[in-house]
Backbone as CSV, one residue per row, in Angstrom:
resi,resn,N_x,N_y,N_z,CA_x,CA_y,CA_z,C_x,C_y,C_z
1,MET,228.047,118.053,135.837,227.186,117.123,135.130,226.927,115.899,136.004
2,ALA,225.704,115.402,135.990,225.315,114.270,136.812,225.808,112.956,136.196
3,LYS,225.882,111.917,137.028,226.232,110.594,136.528,225.116,110.095,135.623
4,ALA,225.459,109.246,134.686,224.477,108.714,133.737,223.826,107.455,134.299
5,ARG,223.333,107.521,135.536,222.698,106.339,136.118,221.314,106.103,135.549
6,LEU,220.739,107.125,134.894,219.442,106.997,134.229,219.608,107.352,132.758
7,LYS,218.903,106.620,131.896,218.979,106.873,130.458,217.577,106.920,129.877
8,LYS,217.462,107.517,128.702,216.189,107.579,127.993,215.703,106.154,127.720
9,GLY,214.421,105.908,128.008,213.848,104.578,127.788,213.839,103.697,129.016
10,ASP,214.559,104.086,130.081,214.554,103.310,131.326,213.189,103.379,131.987
11,LYS,212.781,102.286,132.622,211.558,102.278,133.414,211.948,102.706,134.833
12,VAL,211.275,103.744,135.345,211.620,104.296,136.651,210.380,104.418,137.536
13,MET,210.629,104.500,138.851,209.567,104.744,139.815,209.875,106.050,140.543
14,VAL,208.837,106.866,140.743,208.992,108.120,141.471,208.971,107.798,142.959
15,ILE,209.951,108.310,143.725,210.045,107.981,145.146,209.690,109.160,146.048
16,ALA,209.390,110.327,145.459,209.017,111.492,146.264,208.144,112.412,145.436
17,GLY,207.255,113.145,146.103,206.414,114.115,145.412,204.991,113.634,145.246
18,LYS,204.221,114.371,144.431,202.795,114.075,144.295,202.520,112.774,143.551
19,ASP,203.466,112.302,142.733,203.296,111.050,141.990,204.092,109.908,142.607
20,LYS,204.293,109.940,143.924,205.077,108.933,144.623,204.517,107.532,144.358
21,GLU,205.434,106.569,144.119,205.146,105.156,143.877,204.479,104.882,142.522
22,LYS,204.441,105.871,141.623,203.975,105.636,140.256,205.205,105.404,139.388
23,SER,205.009,104.659,138.298,206.159,104.366,137.445,205.850,104.662,135.982
24,GLY,206.893,104.821,135.196,206.767,105.103,133.777,208.127,105.075,133.110
25,LYS,208.130,105.331,131.792,209.370,105.342,131.014,209.903,106.760,130.885
26,ILE,211.220,106.887,130.862,211.856,108.192,130.701,211.773,108.622,129.236
27,LYS,211.258,109.847,129.010,211.181,110.403,127.660,212.398,111.257,127.341
28,LYS,212.913,111.968,128.361,214.001,112.914,128.135,214.835,113.046,129.404
29,VAL,216.155,113.175,129.247,217.060,113.387,130.378,217.837,114.663,130.121
30,ASP,217.845,115.584,131.110,218.608,116.824,131.012,219.697,116.791,132.088
31,PHE,220.929,116.470,131.689,222.010,116.310,132.653,222.489,117.638,133.217
32,GLU,222.369,118.732,132.466,222.796,120.041,132.976,221.923,120.471,134.160
33,LYS,220.611,120.272,134.033,219.682,120.657,135.099,219.392,119.522,136.067
34,LYS,219.927,118.318,135.801,219.730,117.124,136.620,218.251,116.772,136.764
35,ARG,217.536,116.746,135.620,216.104,116.466,135.630,215.734,115.474,134.533
36,VAL,214.616,114.753,134.744,214.110,113.814,133.752,212.625,114.076,133.513
37,VAL,212.144,113.724,132.317,210.721,113.798,131.991,210.238,112.359,131.853
38,VAL,209.203,111.997,132.639,208.672,110.635,132.644,207.284,110.645,132.009
39,GLU,207.011,109.657,131.152,205.721,109.563,130.462,204.560,109.541,131.447
40,LYS,203.573,110.374,131.219,202.300,110.418,131.947,202.434,110.675,133.454
41,LEU,203.571,111.238,133.892,203.751,111.566,135.311,204.100,113.039,135.468
42,ASN,203.752,113.611,136.605,203.985,115.011,136.932,203.339,115.913,135.877
43,MET,202.065,115.650,135.585,201.324,116.389,134.565,200.995,117.798,135.057
44,ILE,201.190,118.788,134.173,200.851,120.176,134.478,199.945,120.699,133.373
45,LYS,199.228,121.775,133.663,198.366,122.402,132.674,199.078,123.641,132.130
46,ARG,199.115,123.747,130.812,199.777,124.867,130.137,198.712,125.643,129.367
47,HIS,198.528,126.927,129.719,197.553,127.782,129.036,198.240,128.435,127.844
48,THR,197.720,128.180,126.645,198.356,128.713,125.437,197.392,129.585,124.651
49,LYS,197.949,130.623,124.033,197.170,131.506,123.162,197.133,130.899,121.768
50,PRO,196.054,131.161,121.026,196.052,130.691,119.640,197.082,131.462,118.815
51,GLY,197.751,130.761,117.928,198.771,131.392,117.096,198.554,131.051,115.642
52,MET,199.589,131.197,114.856,199.506,130.911,113.426,199.310,129.405,113.212
53,GLY,198.090,129.004,112.932,197.810,127.596,112.651,197.676,126.708,113.869
54,THR,197.798,127.260,115.076,197.643,126.449,116.282,196.429,126.913,117.065
55,GLN,195.761,125.964,117.661,194.584,126.275,118.455,195.006,126.546,119.888
56,GLY,194.420,127.561,120.514,194.731,127.878,121.897,193.926,127.001,122.836
57,GLY,194.207,127.102,124.114,193.461,126.343,125.108,194.365,125.883,126.230
58,ILE,193.848,124.957,127.007,194.597,124.411,128.134,195.144,123.052,127.715
59,LEU,196.451,122.946,127.654,197.111,121.698,127.275,197.711,121.049,128.511
60,GLU,197.671,119.728,128.562,198.337,119.003,129.647,199.621,118.412,129.100
61,LYS,200.711,118.581,129.852,201.985,118.003,129.438,202.776,117.588,130.661
62,GLU,203.821,116.794,130.419,204.651,116.316,131.520,205.667,117.382,131.903
63,ALA,205.834,117.579,133.204,206.883,118.467,133.707,208.060,117.590,134.132
64,SER,209.225,118.200,134.277,210.406,117.427,134.644,210.428,117.134,136.150
65,ILE,211.145,116.074,136.499,211.311,115.639,137.880,212.803,115.573,138.153
66,HIS,213.222,115.935,139.350,214.645,115.896,139.686,215.142,114.451,139.719
67,LEU,216.402,114.240,139.303,216.993,112.902,139.257,216.933,112.169,140.591
68,SER,217.047,112.916,141.692,217.064,112.285,143.009,215.701,111.738,143.415
69,ASN,214.642,112.127,142.693,213.296,111.685,143.053,212.805,110.498,142.237
70,VAL,213.668,109.918,141.407,213.300,108.720,140.653,214.374,107.645,140.819
71,MET,213.930,106.375,140.766,214.853,105.246,140.839,214.524,104.278,139.709
72,PRO,215.548,103.717,139.051,215.273,102.748,137.991,214.679,101.461,138.557
73,ILE,213.842,100.796,137.754,213.235,99.533,138.166,213.991,98.407,137.479
74,CYS,214.465,97.440,138.268,215.184,96.279,137.737,214.169,95.331,137.099
75,SER,214.507,94.787,135.940,213.589,93.876,135.248,213.477,92.526,135.968
76,LYS,214.523,92.119,136.693,214.497,90.844,137.411,213.815,90.995,138.771
77,CYS,214.210,92.004,139.557,213.629,92.227,140.890,212.209,92.785,140.804
78,ASP,211.942,93.580,139.775,210.686,94.310,139.588,210.437,95.282,140.753
79,LYS,211.524,95.855,141.263,211.471,96.836,142.347,212.429,97.969,142.017
80,PRO,212.216,99.159,142.614,213.199,100.234,142.409,214.523,99.879,143.088
81,VAL,215.624,100.118,142.382,216.931,99.698,142.882,217.956,100.814,142.736
82,ARG,219.043,100.681,143.487,220.183,101.562,143.318,221.042,101.019,142.176
83,VAL,221.810,101.904,141.556,222.596,101.532,140.383,224.063,101.410,140.758
84,GLY,224.677,100.314,140.335,226.107,100.118,140.480,226.711,100.009,139.092
85,TYR,228.027,99.949,139.016,228.714,99.843,137.738,229.672,98.665,137.771
86,LYS,229.818,98.006,136.634,230.707,96.865,136.527,231.409,96.940,135.171
87,VAL,232.704,96.593,135.147,233.466,96.557,133.899,233.497,95.105,133.425
88,LEU,233.008,94.871,132.218,232.959,93.521,131.663,234.309,93.123,131.072
89,ALA,234.411,91.889,130.609,235.669,91.366,130.060,236.132,92.144,128.827
90,ASP,235.170,92.669,128.054,235.550,93.433,126.856,235.801,94.915,127.167
91,GLN,236.030,95.237,128.436,236.361,96.578,128.930,235.224,97.594,128.763
92,SER,233.981,97.129,128.611,232.845,98.051,128.552,232.242,98.192,129.949
93,LYS,231.879,99.411,130.289,231.312,99.717,131.603,229.793,99.662,131.488
94,VAL,229.143,98.864,132.336,227.689,98.703,132.286,227.081,98.987,133.654
95,ARG,225.788,99.336,133.636,225.056,99.569,134.883,224.484,98.247,135.382
96,VAL,224.556,98.027,136.700,224.017,96.803,137.292,223.120,97.135,138.476
97,CYS,222.188,96.230,138.765,221.300,96.341,139.916,222.098,96.006,141.167
98,LYS,222.036,96.841,142.189,222.762,96.601,143.436,222.133,95.469,144.243
99,ARG,220.852,95.175,143.974,220.128,94.167,144.744,220.436,92.748,144.259
100,CYS,220.433,92.561,142.905,220.572,91.187,142.380,221.706,91.041,141.358
101,ASP,222.484,92.081,141.100,223.602,92.080,140.132,223.138,91.812,138.696
102,GLU,221.869,92.088,138.364,221.373,91.954,137.004,221.799,93.173,136.206
103,LEU,222.145,92.990,134.917,222.525,94.124,134.066,221.302,94.983,133.763
104,LEU,221.439,96.305,133.914,220.367,97.228,133.557,220.492,97.657,132.103
105,ASP,221.695,97.567,131.540,221.916,97.882,130.123,221.736,96.608,129.322
106,LYS,220.791,96.637,128.392,220.554,95.453,127.558,221.198,95.643,126.218
């Protein structure tokens, strides 16, 4: 299982692939496959047959991206950053920006 350096709702930037340097919010994280789905990025066309109550046609949807190809964006730096971890006084472990030590967990 991968580290939880990315979570649902995080703003991320793609650092490799056809959508390089585009950013969006994470919709879904799959830790078993080490992949994330980002809103409006890595769009693919899905050809579907009409079924019971559904219309067929060509649908566009987001495909997953590997965890190594996205980086979280720090709200203070406004740049893609590496993730570090820090234990607070109340013994809770939080994610921090390696560039400016800002908390990524709000």
